[in-house]
Steps between C-alpha positions, in 0.01 A plus 500: 500500500833676442333836440298490821792369704746755367260786561441379856873478573562845351222642716653345811843637407345844467320466833822397676693795357227736616513359853877542501480851351708388203469559127352209310769546235765410760383138506552263207276195478688196376262236365661169595433276202693186596338182365249714309459472119587786268130545418426618855807723504391654170156560647651688794726690260199607296354643822805721543723279714868533404701356790503122536693276738633151447672262740673281244745587225345239271161670510645839413696359207186326371265795541732785405509433121124469457374790708521879443850640529403791725422262786730552797598157627609460862690191613366453852598140575830346606755535222779250437828644372505269197167639377578871520615507138155400376314797647758779528372671185131423564414624849462853632600405853625203705337508844671201657874565532617347826871429455818657368553195278169557320565873472840437343342283230229759435776759469699283261200433278381862512837630387512234227156606373573870546212557742465641850282269708285638778497261794348470845665329794277225637480507879360216709353729763301230677801263495295212363714198419292423191563845347796643314652836586777660699444586866410851609836527675700395193310704241697828533836331451371304200376825344843655539668200336258483209505876444860476378403275207458628146172467309285489813297766679356422841154657517375372834383197695258212466351250743260207491298528817355196679167356389252614764123505544500856632702745288556715808738230618741604226495872574810471720683317219424778253586767753836335565584488129406865456721601793786292359465684171520834681806386695684382187403814312649713775841344433509676160666206327608572145285323239223429754168678449262385771168594342330161457330272752362178353272349762145380533307234310133410450432447869670808644585754229279771652691486828827500303393817318412664829854422615671639190498236227576636152452161332227254599506152346143378449417177322210301642275804549537581129535167323340262748660199663809364330502163325841355570416189300538699179869569548795335661 
């Protein structure tokens, strides 16, 4: 199942890049493995997948020691400040930074562990009350504040778009995030390299790619429906 699913997703990623006249190498597929056992992750790894996304710190700390060390782990879920210390030396990127308080703790832990952590600023483009993220209006100022911190490098923006039946409904969300990235990049803020857009999931990643996504976070289309009964 994993082989067929992964091949299908990769084909759709390629098709979307062709439609957008982009290079396939410009888009990184993150296999979202939350709630999934290490056996399935290993299976995807054996098929060449190297980037995996997790929502919870606990799952990364459990899976990290028993899976290949060249996996690039992405923390894509909401991160509490008191849990930063557990993943600071395990993840390649934190996609969900939405406050100066969280950034300061990431900075403190990064300096302590002698690492430079790549982060994305999470933006709640659709302004959904149920979602985390800074507003579009507040994102530039937050970038400027965080950019002054040691041990952190802002690489771009992330959003979790609304769940919709028609992926076209989210095109405006992705377009807004891309324009915000361009606007922030034009400010030439020190320590801010706006080259990453993390947007698009199983239902709408092709539209996200067409609108400039460099990371797409795909779980269900690769691993199947999640079983939340397996984990708390």
